[in-house]
C-alpha positions in Angstrom: 127.0 10.5 -103.1 130.5 9.3 -104.2 130.0 6.0 -102.3 126.7 5.4 -104.1 128.3 6.0 -107.5 131.3 3.7 -106.7 129.0 1.0 -105.4 126.8 1.1 -108.5 129.7 1.0 -110.8 131.3 -1.8 -108.8 128.1 -3.9 -109.1 127.9 -3.2 -112.8 131.4 -4.4 -113.3 130.8 -7.6 -111.2 127.5 -8.3 -113.0 129.2 -7.7 -116.4 132.0 -10.1 -115.5 129.5 -12.7 -114.4 127.6 -12.3 -117.6 130.8 -12.6 -119.7 131.8 -15.7 -117.8 128.4 -17.4 -118.4 128.4 -16.5 -122.1 131.9 -17.9 -122.4 131.0 -21.1 -120.6 127.9 -21.6 -122.6 129.7 -21.1 -125.9 132.3 -23.7 -125.0 129.9 -26.3 -123.6 127.1 -26.0 -126.1 128.6 -26.8 -129.5 125.9 -26.2 -132.1 127.5 -27.9 -135.1 127.3 -31.3 -133.4 123.5 -31.1 -133.3 123.3 -32.0 -137.0 125.4 -35.1 -136.5 123.2 -36.3 -133.6 119.8 -35.3 -135.1 120.1 -34.7 -138.9 117.7 -32.3 -140.6 114.9 -34.0 -142.5 115.0 -34.0 -146.3 111.4 -33.0 -146.7 109.7 -30.0 -145.1 106.5 -30.9 -143.2 103.5 -28.5 -143.2 102.1 -27.6 -139.8 98.3 -27.4 -139.6 
């Protein structure tokens, strides 16, 4: 039973570290404030039908 608990906790730690790595990588590579420079917002709002 102890081996099962240690294994589950170990996998949770590894998956958590992988998720944190991916979030950190995506935050560094996807800069959202550049999007307005590349594609500026339109001045007028368009109505969707």
